[in-house]
Steps between C-alpha positions, in 0.01 A plus 500: 500500500548675171878522501616197303836505678325433830432146390864408542591293804801713582482816707450819302539848646276758339716808457350719228207564271497366149316598184448259215305491178181305465546130420359408162229266633317776688238719337562871459273748331512869584286672232651799326363817661370809321748725323717697742425271793685256727297247701580243769302184435632287785486506795178698517498809719455434874505123447682246716732244339655185638879512536616587147338785303451472126549841339330574169493844342473644150562841345372650174680820391325802355728450201830334431593194708571410862875484551518406869285394793595479867343338805549659841393316815491718812708762314769246405569405137446124463472450123534681168448409137508658157156387380144631541392250765603347831442135584690357795485345841705663774593326822606660823222741608425451869150455635314829516404790272722606210505782246542409133606760242546422130648761267563513125675728252422523129730580207411868525599516867146513634441337840213279612428346838248306708510416868303311763526325834460129567570264789697177541411217736623146570871578469696311770811709436388830649762656731512365855727721714538394865295699751682380814780270612415149378359338187200642315306280253293713262417226252349252544274669754369273778230272358551619143442262208792521257651316206683175560789679324586654833617861503548715806587852609679542833679771693749451783686707755738396775668672790809438288551444127310200360743249353275211395133430428336161456146406387310187604167353391355260759843490673676394180772734376421638154738795455815661644596862452832667576611857426474677269122479532277657236462788747693559824196407707256324265470188285246466219536149366348201328609165637323261267203267539348361816199270526140621493343521845577657839857591596709710736775731376771575757775757446807493726771770495834509682708808573879516511496418874295183447176645639194339338182673380201311361140529386242265346186529287244233417379492140311282253632414157304432182605306191627732227565312180826534314748284315859571609739546208721214619348161566184339371265536798237776504344630819126447551300811424258688278618551143314758285404480136340842477536779594869539573626743760460860381279417201253748353153348464142592413223424749374234524830315459580132510691364798650158439736327744563156645663343804789279398748265671274475807525179704143520636172567320380858461156570644436867416640791298403867540590818314508832686516847345618763748406267784145420386402152375444516123475131413494149655563152361554149632796284408846604377395717203349849483380624161234772515428857387558766767353849507692796644481878479740703287842545661788300647402222742663235716373155404557208738430136415488260795446126528479250786582130507346226712757567775391863516828626356483829311617571145517862384584704190490881498510718188426854394248542220405822322144537369485749212 
């Protein structure tokens, strides 16, 4: 899960998209285009990204200087700046295809623009409106393998107004929701970590007359490493050295990561690029060159311990 706030143990309702500038530790390099041009360097056209797009664009005026740049996602302004380049992550786009438009204006009033389409996948917070009376669980889907930092998307509808919703994992209560919900008939939420392995999520809703509606979904959880800001215990998981999420790289590029805080020995690690195996190692460390075609790719690193438990890290990487 790429939203750092989802690693909190308290319930978080996801209400709106957010745009934020690139953290300093990540690489960013959108080469200056030819004079009079604006280019989008990331994501590449028609690519698919995991959860959070990294937008990179640069403009070079015919003369003068670039005075403003704007980013429009699906015809909605999400970011603007006064410089000649764009470098940000933006959260919130739902799974599916999106239209990206970047515009710029120079000091002489000339306009520049570039546009493309790209797709988003892996976002657990896509809308989940109810389709009938009862509880609908959109995420996790039955049998899906998800992060131990459990997030779900549910919709609910009663014969009367729903007054309370409760979530259980393996019959243990993990979250309570009362109006106002994030939406009148939906909840998109993170409820903090569960253990790696097989589980059952059960959602129960009550209407104002006390009538109960419920639904369940079986899922598997993998270890996703993080270190909560409070406390001194880190979760087991895969921790990367290079590349970082959203980095620009040249092929072949070095992939270096290790499994840390695991309680059982690691037997195997694999790296996948767009679903195809690109590298394999034994033990808790992967450090190898990986080859990939030009463009934006989804890179997944997985590991398994002697109990068969899964560890996973997913990043976007852009090959220039």
